DRENTILO-5604 format. One record per atom (N, C-alpha, C, CB): atom name; x, y, z; residue number from 1. Coordinates in nm, 2 decimals, always signed. Glycine has a CB too. Layout:
<pts>
PT  atomo       u       v       w  num
PT     CA       X       Y       Z  NUM
...
</pts>
This chain:
<pts>
PT  atomo       u       v       w  num
PT      N   -1.10   +0.45   +2.15    1
PT     CA   -1.10   +0.29   +2.18    1
PT      C   -0.96   +0.24   +2.10    1
PT     CB   -1.25   +0.21   +2.10    1
PT      N   -0.92   +0.30   +2.01    2
PT     CA   -0.80   +0.27   +1.93    2
PT      C   -0.68   +0.36   +1.98    2
PT     CB   -0.83   +0.28   +1.78    2
PT      N   -0.57   +0.31   +2.00    3
PT     CA   -0.47   +0.39   +2.04    3
PT      C   -0.44   +0.52   +1.93    3
PT     CB   -0.35   +0.30   +2.06    3
PT      N   -0.39   +0.64   +1.96    4
PT     CA   -0.37   +0.75   +1.86    4
PT      C   -0.27   +0.70   +1.74    4
PT     CB   -0.31   +0.89   +1.94    4
PT      N   -0.18   +0.61   +1.76    5
PT     CA   -0.09   +0.58   +1.66    5
PT      C   -0.13   +0.49   +1.55    5
PT     CB   +0.02   +0.54   +1.71    5
PT      N   -0.25   +0.45   +1.55    6
PT     CA   -0.29   +0.36   +1.46    6
PT      C   -0.38   +0.43   +1.35    6
PT     CB   -0.36   +0.26   +1.52    6
PT      N   -0.34   +0.41   +1.22    7
PT     CA   -0.43   +0.45   +1.10    7
PT      C   -0.55   +0.36   +1.08    7
PT     CB   -0.36   +0.44   +0.96    7
PT      N   -0.62   +0.40   +0.99    8
PT     CA   -0.74   +0.31   +0.95    8
PT      C   -0.74   +0.18   +0.94    8
PT     CB   -0.77   +0.34   +0.85    8
PT      N   -0.60   +0.11   +0.87    9
PT     CA   -0.58   -0.02   +0.81    9
PT      C   -0.50   -0.09   +0.91    9
PT     CB   -0.51   +0.00   +0.67    9
PT      N   -0.44   -0.03   +1.03   10
PT     CA   -0.38   -0.11   +1.13   10
PT      C   -0.45   -0.20   +1.22   10
PT     CB   -0.31   -0.03   +1.20   10
PT      N   -0.57   -0.15   +1.27   11
PT     CA   -0.64   -0.25   +1.34   11
PT      C   -0.71   -0.36   +1.29   11
PT     CB   -0.71   -0.19   +1.41   11
PT      N   -0.74   -0.34   +1.18   12
PT     CA   -0.79   -0.47   +1.09   12
PT      C   -0.66   -0.57   +1.08   12
PT     CB   -0.85   -0.42   +0.92   12
PT      N   -0.56   -0.50   +1.03   13
PT     CA   -0.44   -0.58   +0.99   13
PT      C   -0.40   -0.65   +1.13   13
PT     CB   -0.31   -0.47   +0.93   13
PT      N   -0.39   -0.58   +1.23   14
PT     CA   -0.35   -0.66   +1.36   14
PT      C   -0.42   -0.77   +1.39   14
PT     CB   -0.36   -0.57   +1.47   14
PT      N   -0.56   -0.77   +1.40   15
PT     CA   -0.65   -0.86   +1.42   15
PT      C   -0.64   -0.96   +1.34   15
PT     CB   -0.77   -0.82   +1.42   15
PT      N   -0.62   -0.95   +1.20   16
PT     CA   -0.61   -1.06   +1.11   16
PT      C   -0.47   -1.12   +1.13   16
PT     CB   -0.64   -1.01   +0.96   16
PT      N   -0.38   -1.06   +1.15   17
PT     CA   -0.24   -1.12   +1.20   17
PT      C   -0.26   -1.22   +1.32   17
PT     CB   -0.12   -0.99   +1.25   17
PT      N   -0.33   -1.18   +1.42   18
PT     CA   -0.36   -1.26   +1.54   18
PT      C   -0.44   -1.39   +1.49   18
PT     CB   -0.46   -1.17   +1.64   18
PT      N   -0.55   -1.34   +1.42   19
PT     CA   -0.65   -1.48   +1.40   19
PT      C   -0.58   -1.58   +1.30   19
PT     CB   -0.79   -1.44   +1.32   19
PT      N   -0.52   -1.53   +1.19   20
PT     CA   -0.46   -1.62   +1.10   20
PT      C   -0.33   -1.68   +1.15   20
PT     CB   -0.43   -1.55   +0.97   20
PT      N   -0.25   -1.62   +1.26   21
PT     CA   -0.16   -1.68   +1.33   21
PT      C   -0.20   -1.80   +1.41   21
PT     CB   -0.10   -1.57   +1.40   21
PT      N   -0.32   -1.78   +1.49   22
PT     CA   -0.37   -1.88   +1.54   22
PT      C   -0.42   -1.99   +1.46   22
PT     CB   -0.46   -1.83   +1.61   22
PT      N   -0.50   -1.96   +1.36   23
PT     CA   -0.53   -2.08   +1.27   23
PT      C   -0.42   -2.15   +1.22   23
PT     CB   -0.60   -2.05   +1.15   23
PT      N   -0.30   -2.07   +1.18   24
PT     CA   -0.18   -2.14   +1.11   24
PT      C   -0.11   -2.23   +1.21   24
PT     CB   -0.07   -2.04   +1.05   24
PT      N   -0.11   -2.20   +1.35   25
PT     CA   -0.06   -2.27   +1.45   25
PT      C   -0.15   -2.39   +1.48   25
PT     CB   -0.03   -2.18   +1.56   25
PT      N   -0.28   -2.38   +1.49   26
PT     CA   -0.37   -2.50   +1.49   26
PT      C   -0.35   -2.59   +1.38   26
PT     CB   -0.51   -2.47   +1.50   26
PT      N   -0.35   -2.52   +1.26   27
PT     CA   -0.32   -2.63   +1.15   27
PT      C   -0.20   -2.70   +1.15   27
PT     CB   -0.32   -2.58   +1.02   27
PT      N   -0.10   -2.65   +1.21   28
PT     CA   +0.03   -2.72   +1.21   28
PT      C   +0.03   -2.84   +1.32   28
PT     CB   +0.16   -2.62   +1.24   28
PT      N   -0.05   -2.80   +1.42   29
PT     CA   -0.06   -2.91   +1.53   29
PT      C   -0.16   -3.01   +1.49   29
PT     CB   -0.11   -2.85   +1.67   29
PT      N   -0.27   -2.99   +1.41   30
PT     CA   -0.37   -3.07   +1.37   30
PT      C   -0.29   -3.16   +1.26   30
PT     CB   -0.49   -2.98   +1.32   30
PT      N   -0.20   -3.12   +1.17   31
PT     CA   -0.14   -3.21   +1.08   31
PT      C   -0.06   -3.31   +1.15   31
PT     CB   -0.06   -3.14   +0.98   31
PT      N   +0.01   -3.24   +1.27   32
PT     CA   +0.09   -3.34   +1.34   32
PT      C   +0.01   -3.45   +1.41   32
PT     CB   +0.18   -3.26   +1.45   32
PT      N   -0.09   -3.40   +1.46   33
PT     CA   -0.17   -3.52   +1.53   33
PT      C   -0.24   -3.61   +1.44   33
PT     CB   -0.29   -3.47   +1.63   33
PT      N   -0.29   -3.56   +1.33   34
PT     CA   -0.35   -3.66   +1.23   34
PT      C   -0.25   -3.74   +1.14   34
PT     CB   -0.44   -3.60   +1.15   34
PT      N   -0.14   -3.69   +1.10   35
PT     CA   -0.07   -3.76   +1.00   35
PT      C   +0.08   -3.77   +1.03   35
PT     CB   -0.10   -3.69   +0.88   35
PT      N   +0.11   -3.73   +1.17   36
PT     CA   +0.23   -3.73   +1.25   36
PT      C   +0.34   -3.65   +1.16   36
PT     CB   +0.27   -3.90   +1.28   36
PT      N   +0.30   -3.54   +1.08   37
PT     CA   +0.39   -3.45   +1.01   37
PT      C   +0.47   -3.35   +1.10   37
PT     CB   +0.30   -3.38   +0.91   37
PT      N   +0.58   -3.39   +1.12   38
PT     CA   +0.68   -3.30   +1.19   38
PT      C   +0.71   -3.18   +1.13   38
PT     CB   +0.80   -3.36   +1.21   38
PT      N   +0.73   -3.18   +1.00   39
PT     CA   +0.75   -3.05   +0.91   39
PT      C   +0.64   -2.96   +0.93   39
PT     CB   +0.76   -3.08   +0.76   39
PT      N   +0.50   -3.00   +0.91   40
PT     CA   +0.40   -2.92   +0.92   40
PT      C   +0.39   -2.85   +1.07   40
PT     CB   +0.28   -3.01   +0.88   40
PT      N   +0.42   -2.94   +1.17   41
PT     CA   +0.42   -2.89   +1.30   41
PT      C   +0.51   -2.77   +1.31   41
PT     CB   +0.45   -3.00   +1.40   41
PT      N   +0.62   -2.79   +1.28   42
PT     CA   +0.75   -2.68   +1.28   42
PT      C   +0.69   -2.57   +1.20   42
PT     CB   +0.91   -2.75   +1.21   42
PT      N   +0.66   -2.58   +1.07   43
PT     CA   +0.64   -2.48   +0.99   43
PT      C   +0.51   -2.38   +1.04   43
PT     CB   +0.63   -2.53   +0.86   43
PT      N   +0.41   -2.48   +1.06   44
PT     CA   +0.27   -2.41   +1.11   44
PT      C   +0.32   -2.34   +1.25   44
PT     CB   +0.13   -2.53   +1.14   44
PT      N   +0.40   -2.40   +1.33   45
PT     CA   +0.42   -2.34   +1.46   45
PT      C   +0.51   -2.21   +1.44   45
PT     CB   +0.50   -2.44   +1.55   45
PT      N   +0.60   -2.21   +1.36   46
PT     CA   +0.69   -2.11   +1.35   46
PT      C   +0.60   -1.99   +1.28   46
PT     CB   +0.82   -2.15   +1.27   46
PT      N   +0.54   -2.03   +1.17   47
PT     CA   +0.46   -1.92   +1.10   47
PT      C   +0.36   -1.85   +1.20   47
PT     CB   +0.37   -1.98   +0.98   47
PT      N   +0.27   -1.96   +1.25   48
PT     CA   +0.16   -1.90   +1.35   48
PT      C   +0.24   -1.79   +1.45   48
PT     CB   +0.09   -2.04   +1.44   48
PT      N   +0.33   -1.84   +1.52   49
PT     CA   +0.38   -1.75   +1.63   49
PT      C   +0.44   -1.62   +1.58   49
PT     CB   +0.50   -1.83   +1.71   49
PT      N   +0.49   -1.64   +1.44   50
PT     CA   +0.54   -1.52   +1.40   50
PT      C   +0.44   -1.42   +1.34   50
PT     CB   +0.64   -1.54   +1.30   50
PT      N   +0.33   -1.47   +1.31   51
PT     CA   +0.20   -1.40   +1.27   51
PT      C   +0.15   -1.31   +1.41   51
PT     CB   +0.07   -1.52   +1.23   51
PT      N   +0.15   -1.39   +1.51   52
PT     CA   +0.08   -1.34   +1.62   52
PT      C   +0.20   -1.23   +1.67   52
PT     CB   +0.04   -1.48   +1.75   52
PT      N   +0.32   -1.26   +1.66   53
PT     CA   +0.43   -1.15   +1.70   53
PT      C   +0.40   -1.03   +1.61   53
PT     CB   +0.58   -1.20   +1.68   53
PT      N   +0.38   -1.04   +1.47   54
PT     CA   +0.34   -0.95   +1.40   54
PT      C   +0.23   -0.85   +1.45   54
PT     CB   +0.31   -1.01   +1.28   54
PT      N   +0.11   -0.92   +1.49   55
PT     CA   +0.03   -0.85   +1.55   55
PT      C   +0.05   -0.78   +1.67   55
PT     CB   -0.06   -0.90   +1.56   55
PT      N   +0.14   -0.84   +1.75   56
PT     CA   +0.17   -0.79   +1.89   56
PT      C   +0.26   -0.66   +1.85   56
PT     CB   +0.25   -0.91   +1.98   56
PT      N   +0.34   -0.67   +1.77   57
PT     CA   +0.43   -0.55   +1.73   57
PT      C   +0.34   -0.43   +1.69   57
PT     CB   +0.53   -0.58   +1.60   57
PT      N   +0.23   -0.46   +1.60   58
PT     CA   +0.14   -0.35   +1.56   58
PT      C   +0.08   -0.29   +1.70   58
PT     CB   +0.02   -0.40   +1.46   58
PT      N   +0.04   -0.40   +1.78   59
PT     CA   -0.03   -0.35   +1.91   59
PT      C   +0.06   -0.27   +1.98   59
PT     CB   -0.09   -0.47   +2.01   59
PT      N   +0.19   -0.28   +1.99   60
PT     CA   +0.28   -0.22   +2.09   60
PT      C   +0.32   -0.09   +2.01   60
PT     CB   +0.40   -0.32   +2.14   60
PT      N   +0.29   -0.05   +1.90   61
PT     CA   +0.34   +0.08   +1.84   61
PT      C   +0.46   +0.06   +1.75   61
PT     CB   +0.38   +0.18   +1.94   61
PT      N   +0.50   -0.08   +1.73   62
PT     CA   +0.61   -0.09   +1.64   62
PT      C   +0.57   -0.13   +1.50   62
PT     CB   +0.71   -0.19   +1.69   62
PT      N   +0.52   -0.03   +1.43   63
PT     CA   +0.44   -0.05   +1.32   63
PT      C   +0.52   -0.11   +1.21   63
PT     CB   +0.37   +0.07   +1.27   63
PT      N   +0.62   -0.05   +1.16   64
PT     CA   +0.70   -0.10   +1.05   64
PT      C   +0.74   -0.25   +1.07   64
PT     CB   +0.84   -0.02   +1.03   64
PT      N   +0.82   -0.28   +1.19   65
PT     CA   +0.85   -0.42   +1.20   65
PT      C   +0.74   -0.51   +1.19   65
PT     CB   +0.93   -0.43   +1.32   65
PT      N   +0.61   -0.47   +1.26   66
PT     CA   +0.50   -0.56   +1.26   66
PT      C   +0.46   -0.57   +1.11   66
PT     CB   +0.38   -0.50   +1.36   66
PT      N   +0.44   -0.48   +1.04   67
PT     CA   +0.39   -0.49   +0.91   67
PT      C   +0.48   -0.58   +0.82   67
PT     CB   +0.38   -0.36   +0.86   67
PT      N   +0.60   -0.54   +0.84   68
PT     CA   +0.70   -0.62   +0.74   68
PT      C   +0.72   -0.78   +0.78   68
PT     CB   +0.87   -0.56   +0.75   68
PT      N   +0.71   -0.79   +0.90   69
PT     CA   +0.72   -0.94   +0.95   69
PT      C   +0.59   -1.00   +0.90   69
PT     CB   +0.74   -0.96   +1.12   69
PT      N   +0.48   -0.95   +0.92   70
PT     CA   +0.35   -1.01   +0.89   70
PT      C   +0.33   -1.03   +0.72   70
PT     CB   +0.23   -0.91   +0.96   70
PT      N   +0.39   -0.93   +0.65   71
PT     CA   +0.40   -0.93   +0.50   71
PT      C   +0.49   -1.05   +0.46   71
PT     CB   +0.46   -0.78   +0.43   71
PT      N   +0.59   -1.06   +0.52   72
PT     CA   +0.69   -1.17   +0.48   72
PT      C   +0.63   -1.31   +0.51   72
PT     CB   +0.84   -1.16   +0.56   72
PT      N   +0.56   -1.31   +0.62   73
PT     CA   +0.49   -1.46   +0.66   73
PT      C   +0.37   -1.47   +0.57   73
PT     CB   +0.44   -1.46   +0.82   73
PT      N   +0.31   -1.37   +0.54   74
PT     CA   +0.19   -1.38   +0.46   74
PT      C   +0.23   -1.42   +0.32   74
PT     CB   +0.13   -1.25   +0.45   74
PT      N   +0.34   -1.37   +0.26   75
PT     CA   +0.41   -1.38   +0.11   75
PT      C   +0.45   -1.51   +0.11   75
PT     CB   +0.53   -1.28   +0.08   75
PT      N   +0.51   -1.58   +0.23   76
PT     CA   +0.57   -1.71   +0.24   76
PT      C   +0.45   -1.81   +0.23   76
PT     CB   +0.66   -1.73   +0.37   76
PT      N   +0.33   -1.79   +0.32   77
PT     CA   +0.23   -1.89   +0.31   77
PT      C   +0.16   -1.88   +0.18   77
PT     CB   +0.14   -1.88   +0.42   77
PT      N   +0.14   -1.78   +0.13   78
PT     CA   +0.05   -1.77   +0.01   78
PT      C   +0.14   -1.83   -0.12   78
PT     CB   -0.02   -1.61   -0.02   78
PT      N   +0.27   -1.81   -0.10   79
PT     CA   +0.37   -1.86   -0.21   79
PT      C   +0.38   -2.00   -0.20   79
PT     CB   +0.52   -1.81   -0.20   79
PT      N   +0.36   -2.07   -0.07   80
PT     CA   +0.37   -2.22   -0.07   80
PT      C   +0.25   -2.27   -0.10   80
PT     CB   +0.41   -2.27   +0.05   80
PT      N   +0.13   -2.23   -0.06   81
PT     CA   +0.00   -2.29   -0.06   81
PT      C   -0.08   -2.27   -0.16   81
PT     CB   -0.06   -2.27   +0.05   81
PT      N   -0.08   -2.15   -0.24   82
PT     CA   -0.18   -2.12   -0.36   82
PT      C   -0.12   -2.21   -0.47   82
PT     CB   -0.17   -1.95   -0.41   82
PT      N   +0.00   -2.22   -0.50   83
PT     CA   +0.03   -2.33   -0.62   83
PT      C   -0.01   -2.47   -0.58   83
PT     CB   +0.19   -2.34   -0.67   83
PT      N   +0.01   -2.51   -0.47   84
PT     CA   -0.06   -2.63   -0.44   84
PT      C   -0.18   -2.64   -0.47   84
PT     CB   -0.05   -2.67   -0.33   84
PT      N   -0.26   -2.55   -0.41   85
PT     CA   -0.42   -2.52   -0.43   85
PT      C   -0.47   -2.54   -0.59   85
PT     CB   -0.45   -2.36   -0.39   85
PT      N   -0.39   -2.47   -0.65   86
PT     CA   -0.42   -2.47   -0.81   86
PT      C   -0.38   -2.59   -0.87   86
PT     CB   -0.35   -2.37   -0.88   86
PT      N   -0.30   -2.67   -0.81   87
PT     CA   -0.27   -2.80   -0.87   87
PT      C   -0.34   -2.92   -0.81   87
PT     CB   -0.12   -2.83   -0.86   87
PT      N   -0.46   -2.87   -0.74   88
PT     CA   -0.56   -2.96   -0.69   88
PT      C   -0.52   -3.01   -0.55   88
PT     CB   -0.57   -3.07   -0.79   88
PT      N   -0.48   -2.93   -0.48   89
PT     CA   -0.45   -2.97   -0.34   89
PT      C   -0.58   -2.96   -0.24   89
PT     CB   -0.33   -2.88   -0.28   89
PT      N   -0.67   -2.93   -0.28   90
PT     CA   -0.77   -2.92   -0.20   90
PT      C   -0.79   -2.78   -0.11   90
PT     CB   -0.76   -3.02   -0.13   90
PT      N   -0.90   -2.78   -0.03   91
PT     CA   -0.93   -2.65   +0.06   91
PT      C   -0.83   -2.66   +0.17   91
PT     CB   -1.08   -2.64   +0.11   91
PT      N   -0.83   -2.77   +0.23   92
PT     CA   -0.75   -2.77   +0.37   92
PT      C   -0.63   -2.87   +0.36   92
PT     CB   -0.85   -2.82   +0.52   92
PT      N   -0.50   -2.79   +0.37   93
PT     CA   -0.47   -2.67   +0.42   93
PT      C   -0.44   -2.57   +0.29   93
PT     CB   -0.35   -2.68   +0.52   93
PT      N   -0.42   -2.63   +0.18   94
PT     CA   -0.37   -2.54   +0.07   94
PT      C   -0.45   -2.43   +0.03   94
PT     CB   -0.34   -2.61   -0.04   94
PT      N   -0.58   -2.44   +0.01   95
PT     CA   -0.67   -2.34   +0.00   95
PT      C   -0.69   -2.23   +0.10   95
PT     CB   -0.78   -2.40   -0.02   95
PT      N   -0.71   -2.27   +0.22   96
PT     CA   -0.73   -2.19   +0.32   96
PT      C   -0.61   -2.11   +0.35   96
PT     CB   -0.78   -2.27   +0.43   96
PT      N   -0.49   -2.18   +0.37   97
PT     CA   -0.37   -2.11   +0.41   97
PT      C   -0.33   -2.01   +0.29   97
PT     CB   -0.25   -2.23   +0.46   97
PT      N   -0.34   -2.04   +0.18   98
PT     CA   -0.31   -1.98   +0.04   98
PT      C   -0.39   -1.85   +0.04   98
PT     CB   -0.36   -2.08   -0.09   98
PT      N   -0.52   -1.86   +0.04   99
PT     CA   -0.61   -1.74   +0.02   99
PT      C   -0.58   -1.66   +0.14   99
PT     CB   -0.77   -1.77   +0.01   99
PT      N   -0.59   -1.71   +0.26  100
PT     CA   -0.58   -1.62   +0.39  100
PT      C   -0.43   -1.55   +0.37  100
PT     CB   -0.58   -1.74   +0.53  100
PT      N   -0.32   -1.63   +0.34  101
PT     CA   -0.19   -1.56   +0.31  101
PT      C   -0.20   -1.43   +0.20  101
PT     CB   -0.08   -1.67   +0.26  101
PT      N   -0.28   -1.46   +0.10  102
PT     CA   -0.29   -1.35   +0.01  102
PT      C   -0.36   -1.23   +0.07  102
PT     CB   -0.35   -1.39   -0.11  102
PT      N   -0.47   -1.26   +0.13  103
PT     CA   -0.54   -1.17   +0.19  103
PT      C   -0.45   -1.08   +0.30  103
PT     CB   -0.66   -1.24   +0.25  103
PT      N   -0.38   -1.16   +0.39  104
PT     CA   -0.29   -1.09   +0.47  104
PT      C   -0.19   -1.01   +0.40  104
PT     CB   -0.23   -1.18   +0.55  104
PT      N   -0.15   -1.05   +0.28  105
PT     CA   -0.04   -0.98   +0.21  105
PT      C   -0.10   -0.85   +0.16  105
PT     CB   +0.01   -1.07   +0.08  105
PT      N   -0.22   -0.86   +0.10  106
PT     CA   -0.28   -0.73   +0.07  106
PT      C   -0.32   -0.63   +0.18  106
PT     CB   -0.40   -0.75   -0.01  106
PT      N   -0.37   -0.69   +0.30  107
PT     CA   -0.39   -0.59   +0.41  107
PT      C   -0.26   -0.53   +0.45  107
PT     CB   -0.45   -0.65   +0.53  107
PT      N   -0.14   -0.61   +0.46  108
PT     CA   -0.01   -0.56   +0.51  108
PT      C   +0.04   -0.44   +0.41  108
PT     CB   +0.11   -0.70   +0.52  108
PT      N   +0.02   -0.45   +0.29  109
PT     CA   +0.06   -0.37   +0.19  109
PT      C   -0.02   -0.25   +0.20  109
PT     CB   +0.06   -0.44   +0.06  109
PT      N   -0.16   -0.26   +0.19  110
PT     CA   -0.26   -0.15   +0.20  110
PT      C   -0.21   -0.06   +0.35  110
PT     CB   -0.42   -0.23   +0.22  110
PT      N   -0.18   -0.12   +0.44  111
PT     CA   -0.17   -0.07   +0.56  111
PT      C   -0.02   -0.01   +0.57  111
PT     CB   -0.19   -0.18   +0.66  111
PT      N   +0.08   -0.07   +0.48  112
PT     CA   +0.20   +0.02   +0.46  112
PT      C   +0.17   +0.16   +0.39  112
PT     CB   +0.30   -0.06   +0.38  112
PT      N   +0.09   +0.13   +0.28  113
PT     CA   +0.06   +0.25   +0.18  113
PT      C   +0.00   +0.36   +0.28  113
PT     CB   -0.04   +0.21   +0.05  113
PT      N   -0.11   +0.32   +0.37  114
PT     CA   -0.18   +0.43   +0.42  114
PT      C   -0.12   +0.47   +0.57  114
PT     CB   -0.34   +0.38   +0.43  114
PT      N   -0.01   +0.40   +0.60  115
PT     CA   +0.05   +0.43   +0.73  115
PT      C   +0.10   +0.58   +0.74  115
PT     CB   +0.16   +0.34   +0.76  115
</pts>
């Protein structure tokens, strides 16, 4: 079922990047629609698309570029949203994006180590 180049952590990481990318993209669109936030639309759009690209890179066999791209984007999202969450920013978007970014960061690091 899985291509032979994929280690045990690459498939879950790939799927996670796709889902997190889609959620981030939708979150950026939702922020624009509800509060007319162009920065949220741009940041959510770019981050979401780059996470989807990271998943696609993993799927196409370009493991290192996919993991590094996903790691960087997850680090950026966790670094942006977790401090806001801990300062009382609420669960959406700060808590969800921050914690999911941290989970993605851990997945990417584990996949790099087990690669």
